N, CA, C, O and CB atoms as a CASP TS submission, in Angstrom:
PFRMAT TS
TARGET T0000
AUTHOR 0000-0000-0000
METHOD Language model
MODEL 1
PARENT N/A
ATOM      1  N   MET     1     100.343 100.983  97.864  1.00  0.00           N
ATOM      2  CA  MET     1      99.709 101.954  96.987  1.00  0.00           C
ATOM      3  C   MET     1     100.113 101.712  95.539  1.00  0.00           C
ATOM      4  O   MET     1      99.717 102.478  94.660  1.00  0.00           O
ATOM      5  CB  MET     1     100.075 103.377  97.410  1.00  0.00           C
ATOM      6  N   GLN     2     100.890 100.669  95.267  1.00  0.00           N
ATOM      7  CA  GLN     2     101.305 100.379  93.895  1.00  0.00           C
ATOM      8  C   GLN     2     100.081 100.233  93.005  1.00  0.00           C
ATOM      9  O   GLN     2      99.160  99.481  93.323  1.00  0.00           O
ATOM     10  CB  GLN     2     102.169  99.100  93.839  1.00  0.00           C
ATOM     11  N   GLY     3     100.073 100.956  91.886  1.00  0.00           N
ATOM     12  CA  GLY     3      98.958 100.850  90.966  1.00  0.00           C
ATOM     13  C   GLY     3      97.715 101.562  91.458  1.00  0.00           C
ATOM     14  O   GLY     3      96.643 101.370  90.883  1.00  0.00           O
ATOM     15  N   ASN     4      97.814 102.371  92.493  1.00  0.00           N
ATOM     16  CA  ASN     4      96.670 103.083  93.034  1.00  0.00           C
ATOM     17  C   ASN     4      96.134 104.053  91.988  1.00  0.00           C
ATOM     18  O   ASN     4      96.889 104.838  91.415  1.00  0.00           O
ATOM     19  CB  ASN     4      97.049 103.828  94.332  1.00  0.00           C
ATOM     20  N   GLN     5      94.837 103.996  91.747  1.00  0.00           N
ATOM     21  CA  GLN     5      94.222 104.899  90.782  1.00  0.00           C
ATOM     22  C   GLN     5      93.192 105.770  91.472  1.00  0.00           C
ATOM     23  O   GLN     5      92.440 105.306  92.329  1.00  0.00           O
ATOM     24  CB  GLN     5      93.576 104.115  89.631  1.00  0.00           C
ATOM     25  N   VAL     6      93.164 107.038  91.090  1.00  0.00           N
ATOM     26  CA  VAL     6      92.174 107.978  91.613  1.00  0.00           C
ATOM     27  C   VAL     6      91.642 108.811  90.457  1.00  0.00           C
ATOM     28  O   VAL     6      92.331 109.030  89.461  1.00  0.00           O
ATOM     29  CB  VAL     6      92.787 108.891  92.724  1.00  0.00           C
ATOM     30  N   SER     7      90.417 109.266  90.605  1.00  0.00           N
ATOM     31  CA  SER     7      89.826 110.122  89.569  1.00  0.00           C
ATOM     32  C   SER     7      90.417 111.515  89.662  1.00  0.00           C
ATOM     33  O   SER     7      90.963 111.908  90.693  1.00  0.00           O
ATOM     34  CB  SER     7      88.284 110.180  89.705  1.00  0.00           C
ATOM     35  N   LYS     8      90.300 112.264  88.558  1.00  0.00           N
ATOM     36  CA  LYS     8      90.775 113.657  88.553  1.00  0.00           C
ATOM     37  C   LYS     8      90.105 114.461  89.660  1.00  0.00           C
ATOM     38  O   LYS     8      90.749 115.261  90.339  1.00  0.00           O
ATOM     39  CB  LYS     8      90.506 114.320  87.184  1.00  0.00           C
ATOM     40  N   THR     9      88.813 114.241  89.833  1.00  0.00           N
ATOM     41  CA  THR     9      88.059 114.990  90.842  1.00  0.00           C
ATOM     42  C   THR     9      88.595 114.721  92.232  1.00  0.00           C
ATOM     43  O   THR     9      88.801 115.653  93.009  1.00  0.00           O
ATOM     44  CB  THR     9      86.575 114.634  90.778  1.00  0.00           C
ATOM     45  N   GLU    10      88.827 113.439  92.562  1.00  0.00           N
ATOM     46  CA  GLU    10      89.361 113.102  93.883  1.00  0.00           C
ATOM     47  C   GLU    10      90.781 113.622  94.046  1.00  0.00           C
ATOM     48  O   GLU    10      91.147 114.127  95.107  1.00  0.00           O
ATOM     49  CB  GLU    10      89.328 111.586  94.104  1.00  0.00           C
ATOM     50  N   PHE    11      91.583 113.496  92.985  1.00  0.00           N
ATOM     51  CA  PHE    11      92.964 113.981  93.062  1.00  0.00           C
ATOM     52  C   PHE    11      92.990 115.490  93.302  1.00  0.00           C
ATOM     53  O   PHE    11      93.783 115.985  94.102  1.00  0.00           O
ATOM     54  CB  PHE    11      93.735 113.632  91.771  1.00  0.00           C
ATOM     55  N   LYS    12      92.122 116.211  92.605  1.00  0.00           N
ATOM     56  CA  LYS    12      92.087 117.666  92.763  1.00  0.00           C
ATOM     57  C   LYS    12      91.760 118.040  94.206  1.00  0.00           C
ATOM     58  O   LYS    12      92.348 118.971  94.756  1.00  0.00           O
ATOM     59  CB  LYS    12      91.055 118.292  91.803  1.00  0.00           C
ATOM     60  N   ALA    13      90.836 117.325  94.814  1.00  0.00           N
ATOM     61  CA  ALA    13      90.427 117.629  96.183  1.00  0.00           C
ATOM     62  C   ALA    13      91.492 117.259  97.210  1.00  0.00           C
ATOM     63  O   ALA    13      91.586 117.892  98.262  1.00  0.00           O
ATOM     64  CB  ALA    13      89.141 116.906  96.507  1.00  0.00           C
ATOM     65  N   LYS    14      92.303 116.230  96.909  1.00  0.00           N
ATOM     66  CA  LYS    14      93.261 115.721  97.898  1.00  0.00           C
ATOM     67  C   LYS    14      94.685 115.660  97.352  1.00  0.00           C
ATOM     68  O   LYS    14      95.459 114.793  97.758  1.00  0.00           O
ATOM     69  CB  LYS    14      92.838 114.339  98.366  1.00  0.00           C
ATOM     70  N   ALA    15      95.044 116.560  96.444  1.00  0.00           N
ATOM     71  CA  ALA    15      96.352 116.505  95.783  1.00  0.00           C
ATOM     72  C   ALA    15      97.516 116.489  96.766  1.00  0.00           C
ATOM     73  O   ALA    15      98.425 115.671  96.628  1.00  0.00           O
ATOM     74  CB  ALA    15      96.502 117.681  94.850  1.00  0.00           C
ATOM     75  N   LEU    16      97.503 117.369  97.743  1.00  0.00           N
ATOM     76  CA  LEU    16      98.613 117.436  98.699  1.00  0.00           C
ATOM     77  C   LEU    16      98.746 116.121  99.469  1.00  0.00           C
ATOM     78  O   LEU    16      99.857 115.652  99.718  1.00  0.00           O
ATOM     79  CB  LEU    16      98.408 118.609  99.681  1.00  0.00           C
ATOM     80  N   GLU    17      97.616 115.533  99.840  1.00  0.00           N
ATOM     81  CA  GLU    17      97.635 114.240 100.537  1.00  0.00           C
ATOM     82  C   GLU    17      98.259 113.159  99.649  1.00  0.00           C
ATOM     83  O   GLU    17      99.057 112.355 100.131  1.00  0.00           O
ATOM     84  CB  GLU    17      96.200 113.828 100.954  1.00  0.00           C
ATOM     85  N   TYR    18      97.908 113.130  98.363  1.00  0.00           N
ATOM     86  CA  TYR    18      98.492 112.145  97.438  1.00  0.00           C
ATOM     87  C   TYR    18      99.982 112.397  97.219  1.00  0.00           C
ATOM     88  O   TYR    18     100.761 111.447  97.139  1.00  0.00           O
ATOM     89  CB  TYR    18      97.755 112.177  96.091  1.00  0.00           C
ATOM     90  N   PHE    19     100.385 113.653  97.121  1.00  0.00           N
ATOM     91  CA  PHE    19     101.814 113.968  96.985  1.00  0.00           C
ATOM     92  C   PHE    19     102.591 113.430  98.185  1.00  0.00           C
ATOM     93  O   PHE    19     103.660 112.841  98.024  1.00  0.00           O
ATOM     94  CB  PHE    19     102.027 115.499  96.850  1.00  0.00           C
ATOM     95  N   ARG    20     102.060 113.632  99.368  1.00  0.00           N
ATOM     96  CA  ARG    20     102.732 113.146 100.587  1.00  0.00           C
ATOM     97  C   ARG    20     102.813 111.623 100.607  1.00  0.00           C
ATOM     98  O   ARG    20     103.828 111.067 101.027  1.00  0.00           O
ATOM     99  CB  ARG    20     101.993 113.644 101.842  1.00  0.00           C
ATOM    100  N   GLN    21     101.754 110.939 100.157  1.00  0.00           N
ATOM    101  CA  GLN    21     101.759 109.476 100.118  1.00  0.00           C
ATOM    102  C   GLN    21     102.817 108.966  99.142  1.00  0.00           C
ATOM    103  O   GLN    21     103.535 108.010  99.439  1.00  0.00           O
ATOM    104  CB  GLN    21     100.370 108.942  99.723  1.00  0.00           C
ATOM    105  N   VAL    22     102.908 109.606  97.982  1.00  0.00           N
ATOM    106  CA  VAL    22     103.909 109.205  96.979  1.00  0.00           C
ATOM    107  C   VAL    22     105.314 109.412  97.537  1.00  0.00           C
ATOM    108  O   VAL    22     106.173 108.542  97.395  1.00  0.00           O
ATOM    109  CB  VAL    22     103.728 110.011  95.659  1.00  0.00           C
ATOM    110  N   GLU    23     105.550 110.550  98.166  1.00  0.00           N
ATOM    111  CA  GLU    23     106.867 110.819  98.759  1.00  0.00           C
ATOM    112  C   GLU    23     107.213 109.817  99.853  1.00  0.00           C
ATOM    113  O   GLU    23     108.347 109.343  99.924  1.00  0.00           O
ATOM    114  CB  GLU    23     106.910 112.235  99.329  1.00  0.00           C
ATOM    115  N   ALA    24     106.252 109.494 100.697  1.00  0.00           N
ATOM    116  CA  ALA    24     106.504 108.614 101.840  1.00  0.00           C
ATOM    117  C   ALA    24     106.686 107.154 101.424  1.00  0.00           C
ATOM    118  O   ALA    24     107.550 106.458 101.958  1.00  0.00           O
ATOM    119  CB  ALA    24     105.364 108.720 102.835  1.00  0.00           C
ATOM    120  N   SER    25     105.880 106.697 100.482  1.00  0.00           N
ATOM    121  CA  SER    25     105.894 105.271 100.124  1.00  0.00           C
ATOM    122  C   SER    25     106.807 104.954  98.944  1.00  0.00           C
ATOM    123  O   SER    25     107.283 103.827  98.808  1.00  0.00           O
ATOM    124  CB  SER    25     104.492 104.814  99.803  1.00  0.00           C
ATOM    125  N   GLY    26     107.053 105.955  98.084  1.00  0.00           N
ATOM    126  CA  GLY    26     107.831 105.697  96.878  1.00  0.00           C
ATOM    127  C   GLY    26     107.009 105.051  95.778  1.00  0.00           C
ATOM    128  O   GLY    26     107.546 104.728  94.719  1.00  0.00           O
ATOM    129  N   GLU    27     105.729 104.858  96.007  1.00  0.00           N
ATOM    130  CA  GLU    27     104.829 104.235  95.032  1.00  0.00           C
ATOM    131  C   GLU    27     104.092 105.318  94.247  1.00  0.00           C
ATOM    132  O   GLU    27     103.881 106.429  94.735  1.00  0.00           O
ATOM    133  CB  GLU    27     103.815 103.287  95.739  1.00  0.00           C
ATOM    134  N   SER    28     103.708 104.970  93.027  1.00  0.00           N
ATOM    135  CA  SER    28     103.044 105.953  92.172  1.00  0.00           C
ATOM    136  C   SER    28     101.530 105.948  92.354  1.00  0.00           C
ATOM    137  O   SER    28     100.951 105.008  92.898  1.00  0.00           O
ATOM    138  CB  SER    28     103.383 105.691  90.720  1.00  0.00           C
ATOM    139  N   VAL    29     100.909 107.028  91.881  1.00  0.00           N
ATOM    140  CA  VAL    29      99.453 107.161  91.830  1.00  0.00           C
ATOM    141  C   VAL    29      99.096 107.503  90.396  1.00  0.00           C
ATOM    142  O   VAL    29      99.705 108.387  89.792  1.00  0.00           O
ATOM    143  CB  VAL    29      98.920 108.257  92.840  1.00  0.00           C
ATOM    144  N   VAL    30      98.108 106.803  89.849  1.00  0.00           N
ATOM    145  CA  VAL    30      97.649 107.066  88.489  1.00  0.00           C
ATOM    146  C   VAL    30      96.333 107.838  88.578  1.00  0.00           C
ATOM    147  O   VAL    30      95.389 107.404  89.238  1.00  0.00           O
ATOM    148  CB  VAL    30      97.473 105.731  87.673  1.00  0.00           C
ATOM    149  N   VAL    31      96.287 108.978  87.909  1.00  0.00           N
ATOM    150  CA  VAL    31      95.084 109.808  87.884  1.00  0.00           C
ATOM    151  C   VAL    31      94.305 109.452  86.627  1.00  0.00           C
ATOM    152  O   VAL    31      94.862 109.397  85.530  1.00  0.00           O
ATOM    153  CB  VAL    31      95.435 111.341  87.923  1.00  0.00           C
ATOM    154  N   THR    32      93.000 109.210  86.802  1.00  0.00           N
ATOM    155  CA  THR    32      92.165 108.794  85.682  1.00  0.00           C
ATOM    156  C   THR    32      91.173 109.877  85.299  1.00  0.00           C
ATOM    157  O   THR    32      90.802 110.721  86.114  1.00  0.00           O
ATOM    158  CB  THR    32      91.427 107.512  86.020  1.00  0.00           C
ATOM    159  N   ASP    33      90.754 109.837  84.050  1.00  0.00           N
ATOM    160  CA  ASP    33      89.712 110.714  83.523  1.00  0.00           C
ATOM    161  C   ASP    33      88.667 109.808  82.875  1.00  0.00           C
ATOM    162  O   ASP    33      88.930 109.172  81.854  1.00  0.00           O
ATOM    163  CB  ASP    33      90.294 111.776  82.489  1.00  0.00           C
ATOM    164  N   HIS    34      87.504 109.758  83.469  1.00  0.00           N
ATOM    165  CA  HIS    34      86.436 108.855  83.012  1.00  0.00           C
ATOM    166  C   HIS    34      86.922 107.412  82.954  1.00  0.00           C
ATOM    167  O   HIS    34      86.600 106.678  82.019  1.00  0.00           O
ATOM    168  CB  HIS    34      85.920 109.288  81.632  1.00  0.00           C
ATOM    169  N   GLY    35      87.702 107.010  83.962  1.00  0.00           N
ATOM    170  CA  GLY    35      88.176 105.644  84.074  1.00  0.00           C
ATOM    171  C   GLY    35      89.423 105.309  83.273  1.00  0.00           C
ATOM    172  O   GLY    35      89.952 104.203  83.385  1.00  0.00           O
ATOM    173  N   LYS    36      89.899 106.251  82.464  1.00  0.00           N
ATOM    174  CA  LYS    36      91.095 106.013  81.654  1.00  0.00           C
ATOM    175  C   LYS    36      92.304 106.683  82.306  1.00  0.00           C
ATOM    176  O   LYS    36      92.236 107.860  82.661  1.00  0.00           O
ATOM    177  CB  LYS    36      90.895 106.542  80.205  1.00  0.00           C
ATOM    178  N   PRO    37      93.416 105.946  82.470  1.00  0.00           N
ATOM    179  CA  PRO    37      94.617 106.555  83.035  1.00  0.00           C
ATOM    180  C   PRO    37      95.113 107.701  82.155  1.00  0.00           C
ATOM    181  O   PRO    37      95.234 107.555  80.939  1.00  0.00           O
ATOM    182  CB  PRO    37      95.720 105.503  83.206  1.00  0.00           C
ATOM    183  N   THR    38      95.400 108.846  82.787  1.00  0.00           N
ATOM    184  CA  THR    38      95.872 110.008  82.022  1.00  0.00           C
ATOM    185  C   THR    38      97.203 110.551  82.538  1.00  0.00           C
ATOM    186  O   THR    38      98.018 111.033  81.751  1.00  0.00           O
ATOM    187  CB  THR    38      94.828 111.110  82.061  1.00  0.00           C
ATOM    188  N   VAL    39      97.435 110.479  83.854  1.00  0.00           N
ATOM    189  CA  VAL    39      98.639 111.052  84.450  1.00  0.00           C
ATOM    190  C   VAL    39      99.134 110.109  85.543  1.00  0.00           C
ATOM    191  O   VAL    39      98.343 109.518  86.278  1.00  0.00           O
ATOM    192  CB  VAL    39      98.363 112.482  85.024  1.00  0.00           C
ATOM    193  N   GLU    40     100.467 109.980  85.637  1.00  0.00           N
ATOM    194  CA  GLU    40     101.054 109.206  86.723  1.00  0.00           C
ATOM    195  C   GLU    40     101.888 110.146  87.583  1.00  0.00           C
ATOM    196  O   GLU    40     102.744 110.869  87.073  1.00  0.00           O
ATOM    197  CB  GLU    40     101.920 108.024  86.177  1.00  0.00           C
ATOM    198  N   VAL    41     101.638 110.133  88.880  1.00  0.00           N
ATOM    199  CA  VAL    41     102.430 110.911  89.831  1.00  0.00           C
ATOM    200  C   VAL    41     103.347 109.911  90.519  1.00  0.00           C
ATOM    201  O   VAL    41     102.890 108.957  91.150  1.00  0.00           O
ATOM    202  CB  VAL    41     101.519 111.703  90.877  1.00  0.00           C
ATOM    203  N   ARG    42     104.652 110.146  90.386  1.00  0.00           N
ATOM    204  CA  ARG    42     105.619 109.213  90.975  1.00  0.00           C
ATOM    205  C   ARG    42     106.783 109.995  91.557  1.00  0.00           C
ATOM    206  O   ARG    42     106.976 111.165  91.225  1.00  0.00           O
ATOM    207  CB  ARG    42     106.124 108.189  89.921  1.00  0.00           C
ATOM    208  N   PRO    43     107.560 109.355  92.425  1.00  0.00           N
ATOM    209  CA  PRO    43     108.700 110.050  93.019  1.00  0.00           C
ATOM    210  C   PRO    43     109.724 110.426  91.947  1.00  0.00           C
ATOM    211  O   PRO    43     109.880 109.724  90.948  1.00  0.00           O
ATOM    212  CB  PRO    43     109.358 109.173  94.101  1.00  0.00           C
ATOM    213  N   PHE    44     110.406 111.523  92.165  1.00  0.00           N
ATOM    214  CA  PHE    44     111.470 111.960  91.261  1.00  0.00           C
ATOM    215  C   PHE    44     112.646 111.011  91.399  1.00  0.00           C
ATOM    216  O   PHE    44     113.036 110.647  92.508  1.00  0.00           O
ATOM    217  CB  PHE    44     111.902 113.428  91.560  1.00  0.00           C
ATOM    218  N   ARG    45     113.203 110.618  90.276  1.00  0.00           N
ATOM    219  CA  ARG    45     114.394 109.766  90.269  1.00  0.00           C
ATOM    220  C   ARG    45     115.468 110.491  89.470  1.00  0.00           C
ATOM    221  O   ARG    45     115.242 110.876  88.323  1.00  0.00           O
ATOM    222  CB  ARG    45     114.090 108.341  89.661  1.00  0.00           C
ATOM    223  N   ASP    46     116.630 110.677  90.072  1.00  0.00           N
ATOM    224  CA  ASP    46     117.731 111.361  89.417  1.00  0.00           C
ATOM    225  C   ASP    46     118.134 110.604  88.162  1.00  0.00           C
ATOM    226  O   ASP    46     118.467 109.421  88.237  1.00  0.00           O
ATOM    227  CB  ASP    46     118.928 111.507  90.369  1.00  0.00           C
ATOM    228  N   ALA    47     118.111 111.254  87.028  1.00  0.00           N
ATOM    229  CA  ALA    47     118.410 110.620  85.739  1.00  0.00           C
ATOM    230  C   ALA    47     119.885 110.262  85.595  1.00  0.00           C
ATOM    231  O   ALA    47     120.251 109.515  84.687  1.00  0.00           O
ATOM    232  CB  ALA    47     117.999 111.537  84.603  1.00  0.00           C
ATOM    233  N   GLU    48     120.726 110.774  86.464  1.00  0.00           N
ATOM    234  CA  GLU    48     122.156 110.531  86.348  1.00  0.00           C
ATOM    235  C   GLU    48     122.638 109.374  87.217  1.00  0.00           C
ATOM    236  O   GLU    48     123.826 109.276  87.522  1.00  0.00           O
ATOM    237  CB  GLU    48     122.909 111.776  86.708  1.00  0.00           C
ATOM    238  N   ARG    49     121.723 108.503  87.613  1.00  0.00           N
ATOM    239  CA  ARG    49     122.136 107.337  88.395  1.00  0.00           C
ATOM    240  C   ARG    49     122.842 106.338  87.489  1.00  0.00           C
ATOM    241  O   ARG    49     122.481 106.192  86.321  1.00  0.00           O
ATOM    242  CB  ARG    49     120.918 106.675  89.090  1.00  0.00           C
ATOM    243  N   THR    50     123.834 105.660  88.018  1.00  0.00           N
ATOM    244  CA  THR    50     124.545 104.651  87.243  1.00  0.00           C
ATOM    245  C   THR    50     123.723 103.367  87.205  1.00  0.00           C
ATOM    246  O   THR    50     122.891 103.143  88.084  1.00  0.00           O
ATOM    247  CB  THR    50     125.951 104.385  87.839  1.00  0.00           C
ATOM    248  N   PRO    51     123.945 102.522  86.198  1.00  0.00           N
ATOM    249  CA  PRO    51     123.206 101.250  86.133  1.00  0.00           C
ATOM    250  C   PRO    51     123.361 100.411  87.399  1.00  0.00           C
ATOM    251  O   PRO    51     122.405  99.768  87.831  1.00  0.00           O
ATOM    252  CB  PRO    51     123.671 100.443  84.935  1.00  0.00           C
ATOM    253  N   LEU    52     124.544 100.408  87.994  1.00  0.00           N
ATOM    254  CA  LEU    52     124.736  99.627  89.218  1.00  0.00           C
ATOM    255  C   LEU    52     123.952 100.208  90.388  1.00  0.00           C
ATOM    256  O   LEU    52     123.469  99.464  91.241  1.00  0.00           O
ATOM    257  CB  LEU    52     126.217  99.559  89.572  1.00  0.00           C
ATOM    258  N   THR    53     123.823 101.516  90.434  1.00  0.00           N
ATOM    259  CA  THR    53     123.027 102.140  91.482  1.00  0.00           C
ATOM    260  C   THR    53     121.560 101.779  91.308  1.00  0.00           C
ATOM    261  O   THR    53     120.867 101.507  92.288  1.00  0.00           O
ATOM    262  CB  THR    53     123.210 103.666  91.470  1.00  0.00           C
ATOM    263  N   ILE    54     121.092 101.774  90.087  1.00  0.00           N
ATOM    264  CA  ILE    54     119.701 101.428  89.803  1.00  0.00           C
ATOM    265  C   ILE    54     119.408  99.989  90.221  1.00  0.00           C
ATOM    266  O   ILE    54     118.340  99.702  90.761  1.00  0.00           O
ATOM    267  CB  ILE    54     119.391 101.622  88.307  1.00  0.00           C
ATOM    268  N   LEU    55     120.355  99.085  89.972  1.00  0.00           N
ATOM    269  CA  LEU    55     120.152  97.668  90.272  1.00  0.00           C
ATOM    270  C   LEU    55     120.461  97.291  91.720  1.00  0.00           C
ATOM    271  O   LEU    55     120.138  96.183  92.148  1.00  0.00           O
ATOM    272  CB  LEU    55     121.001  96.841  89.359  1.00  0.00           C
ATOM    273  N   ALA    56     121.066  98.175  92.462  1.00  0.00           N
ATOM    274  CA  ALA    56     121.457  97.866  93.852  1.00  0.00           C
ATOM    275  C   ALA    56     120.254  97.381  94.651  1.00  0.00           C
ATOM    276  O   ALA    56     119.206  98.026  94.683  1.00  0.00           O
ATOM    277  CB  ALA    56     122.080  99.110  94.536  1.00  0.00           C
ATOM    278  N   GLY    57     120.430  96.226  95.296  1.00  0.00           N
ATOM    279  CA  GLY    57     119.368  95.667  96.124  1.00  0.00           C
ATOM    280  C   GLY    57     118.330  94.879  95.363  1.00  0.00           C
ATOM    281  O   GLY    57     117.386  94.376  95.973  1.00  0.00           O
ATOM    282  N   SER    58     118.462  94.748  94.053  1.00  0.00           N
ATOM    283  CA  SER    58     117.442  94.033  93.279  1.00  0.00           C
ATOM    284  C   SER    58     117.640  92.521  93.282  1.00  0.00           C
ATOM    285  O   SER    58     116.690  91.784  93.016  1.00  0.00           O
ATOM    286  CB  SER    58     117.438  94.531  91.857  1.00  0.00           C
ATOM    287  N   VAL    59     118.848  92.038  93.577  1.00  0.00           N
ATOM    288  CA  VAL    59     119.087  90.601  93.682  1.00  0.00           C
ATOM    289  C   VAL    59     119.035  90.250  95.161  1.00  0.00           C
ATOM    290  O   VAL    59     119.841  90.729  95.959  1.00  0.00           O
ATOM    291  CB  VAL    59     120.468  90.185  93.036  1.00  0.00           C
ATOM    292  N   LEU    60     118.079  89.412  95.510  1.00  0.00           N
ATOM    293  CA  LEU    60     117.904  89.085  96.913  1.00  0.00           C
ATOM    294  C   LEU    60     118.852  87.980  97.372  1.00  0.00           C
ATOM    295  O   LEU    60     119.453  88.074  98.442  1.00  0.00           O
ATOM    296  CB  LEU    60     116.476  88.674  97.169  1.00  0.00           C
ATOM    297  N   ARG    61     118.983  86.927  96.553  1.00  0.00           N
ATOM    298  CA  ARG    61     119.871  85.836  96.934  1.00  0.00           C
ATOM    299  C   ARG    61     120.179  85.005  95.701  1.00  0.00           C
ATOM    300  O   ARG    61     119.276  84.641  94.947  1.00  0.00           O
ATOM    301  CB  ARG    61     119.241  84.960  98.051  1.00  0.00           C
ATOM    302  N   TYR    62     121.437  84.709  95.501  1.00  0.00           N
ATOM    303  CA  TYR    62     121.870  83.867  94.390  1.00  0.00           C
ATOM    304  C   TYR    62     122.901  82.912  94.959  1.00  0.00           C
ATOM    305  O   TYR    62     124.057  83.278  95.170  1.00  0.00           O
ATOM    306  CB  TYR    62     122.456  84.715  93.186  1.00  0.00           C
ATOM    307  N   GLU    63     122.465  81.671  95.208  1.00  0.00           N
ATOM    308  CA  GLU    63     123.286  80.730  95.966  1.00  0.00           C
ATOM    309  C   GLU    63     124.456  80.143  95.192  1.00  0.00           C
ATOM    310  O   GLU    63     125.539  79.998  95.758  1.00  0.00           O
ATOM    311  CB  GLU    63     122.436  79.626  96.455  1.00  0.00           C
ATOM    312  N   ASP    64     124.281  79.802  93.923  1.00  0.00           N
ATOM    313  CA  ASP    64     125.335  79.125  93.158  1.00  0.00           C
ATOM    314  C   ASP    64     125.648  79.885  91.875  1.00  0.00           C
ATOM    315  O   ASP    64     125.218  79.467  90.800  1.00  0.00           O
ATOM    316  CB  ASP    64     124.920  77.680  92.828  1.00  0.00           C
ATOM    317  N   PRO    65     126.383  80.989  91.959  1.00  0.00           N
ATOM    318  CA  PRO    65     126.628  81.810  90.773  1.00  0.00           C
ATOM    319  C   PRO    65     127.450  81.107  89.700  1.00  0.00           C
ATOM    320  O   PRO    65     127.430  81.535  88.546  1.00  0.00           O
ATOM    321  CB  PRO    65     127.322  83.072  91.174  1.00  0.00           C
ATOM    322  N   THR    66     128.174  80.041  90.044  1.00  0.00           N
ATOM    323  CA  THR    66     128.994  79.364  89.034  1.00  0.00           C
ATOM    324  C   THR    66     128.294  78.167  88.413  1.00  0.00           C
ATOM    325  O   THR    66     128.824  77.567  87.478  1.00  0.00           O
ATOM    326  CB  THR    66     130.296  78.918  89.645  1.00  0.00           C
ATOM    327  N   GLU    67     127.107  77.803  88.913  1.00  0.00           N
ATOM    328  CA  GLU    67     126.366  76.666  88.375  1.00  0.00           C
ATOM    329  C   GLU    67     125.567  77.092  87.140  1.00  0.00           C
ATOM    330  O   GLU    67     125.086  78.223  87.072  1.00  0.00           O
ATOM    331  CB  GLU    67     125.426  76.072  89.450  1.00  0.00           C
ATOM    332  N   PRO    68     125.422  76.172  86.147  1.00  0.00           N
ATOM    333  CA  PRO    68     124.620  76.504  84.967  1.00  0.00           C
ATOM    334  C   PRO    68     123.149  76.705  85.340  1.00  0.00           C
ATOM    335  O   PRO    68     122.644  76.104  86.289  1.00  0.00           O
ATOM    336  CB  PRO    68     124.750  75.397  83.904  1.00  0.00           C
ATOM    337  N   LEU    69     122.491  77.545  84.589  1.00  0.00           N
ATOM    338  CA  LEU    69     121.067  77.786  84.797  1.00  0.00           C
ATOM    339  C   LEU    69     120.261  76.767  84.012  1.00  0.00           C
ATOM    340  O   LEU    69     120.608  76.432  82.880  1.00  0.00           O
ATOM    341  CB  LEU    69     120.681  79.222  84.381  1.00  0.00           C
ATOM    342  N   ASP    70     119.194  76.280  84.605  1.00  0.00           N
ATOM    343  CA  ASP    70     118.295  75.355  83.920  1.00  0.00           C
ATOM    344  C   ASP    70     117.060  76.142  83.492  1.00  0.00           C
ATOM    345  O   ASP    70     115.979  75.999  84.064  1.00  0.00           O
ATOM    346  CB  ASP    70     117.908  74.135  84.841  1.00  0.00           C
ATOM    347  N   VAL    71     117.249  76.981  82.467  1.00  0.00           N
ATOM    348  CA  VAL    71     116.192  77.874  82.015  1.00  0.00           C
ATOM    349  C   VAL    71     116.086  77.782  80.496  1.00  0.00           C
ATOM    350  O   VAL    71     117.094  77.787  79.790  1.00  0.00           O
ATOM    351  CB  VAL    71     116.463  79.338  82.467  1.00  0.00           C
ATOM    352  N   GLU    72     114.843  77.698  80.000  1.00  0.00           N
ATOM    353  CA  GLU    72     114.637  77.742  78.551  1.00  0.00           C
ATOM    354  C   GLU    72     114.398  79.185  78.156  1.00  0.00           C
ATOM    355  O   GLU    72     113.539  79.860  78.723  1.00  0.00           O
ATOM    356  CB  GLU    72     113.441  76.832  78.109  1.00  0.00           C
ATOM    357  N   TRP    73     115.163  79.657  77.177  1.00  0.00           N
ATOM    358  CA  TRP    73     115.065  81.043  76.737  1.00  0.00           C
ATOM    359  C   TRP    73     114.292  81.107  75.442  1.00  0.00           C
ATOM    360  O   TRP    73     114.445  80.243  74.578  1.00  0.00           O
ATOM    361  CB  TRP    73     116.456  81.671  76.567  1.00  0.00           C
ATOM    362  N   GLU    74     113.466  82.120  75.300  1.00  0.00           N
ATOM    363  CA  GLU    74     112.726  82.344  74.066  1.00  0.00           C
ATOM    364  C   GLU    74     113.221  83.640  73.435  1.00  0.00           C
ATOM    365  O   GLU    74     113.372  84.659  74.109  1.00  0.00           O
ATOM    366  CB  GLU    74     111.188  82.399  74.331  1.00  0.00           C
ATOM    367  N   ALA    75     113.468  83.583  72.146  1.00  0.00           N
ATOM    368  CA  ALA    75     113.895  84.780  71.436  1.00  0.00           C
ATOM    369  C   ALA    75     112.670  85.600  71.053  1.00  0.00           C
ATOM    370  O   ALA    75     111.683  85.062  70.551  1.00  0.00           O
ATOM    371  CB  ALA    75     114.729  84.415  70.180  1.00  0.00           C
ATOM    372  N   GLY    76     112.743  86.903  71.295  1.00  0.00           N
ATOM    373  CA  GLY    76     111.641  87.783  70.915  1.00  0.00           C
ATOM    374  C   GLY    76     111.737  88.143  69.449  1.00  0.00           C
ATOM    375  O   GLY    76     112.798  88.060  68.829  1.00  0.00           O
ATOM    376  N   GLU    77     110.608  88.541  68.919  1.00  0.00           N
ATOM    377  CA  GLU    77     110.603  88.930  67.496  1.00  0.00           C
ATOM    378  C   GLU    77     110.723  90.416  67.359  1.00  0.00           C
ATOM    379  O   GLU    77     110.737  90.934  66.242  1.00  0.00           O
ATOM    380  CB  GLU    77     109.335  88.446  66.792  1.00  0.00           C
TER
END
């Protein structure tokens, strides 16, 4: 359901169903008005989470943490 968009009219008719989907999946729903995104419904996230808690589980596998990276970096303006 990531990036799922629904019109205001459809959301109004099925709001409880969309709330349940967001709660169950953790994915957001974007409500549109005449095709333009206006509101995003997403799961509540506690603002007092620590940075390590937020990042937990985001690194899937890192085989050689002591080896140099072969990556070209670009500086933003």
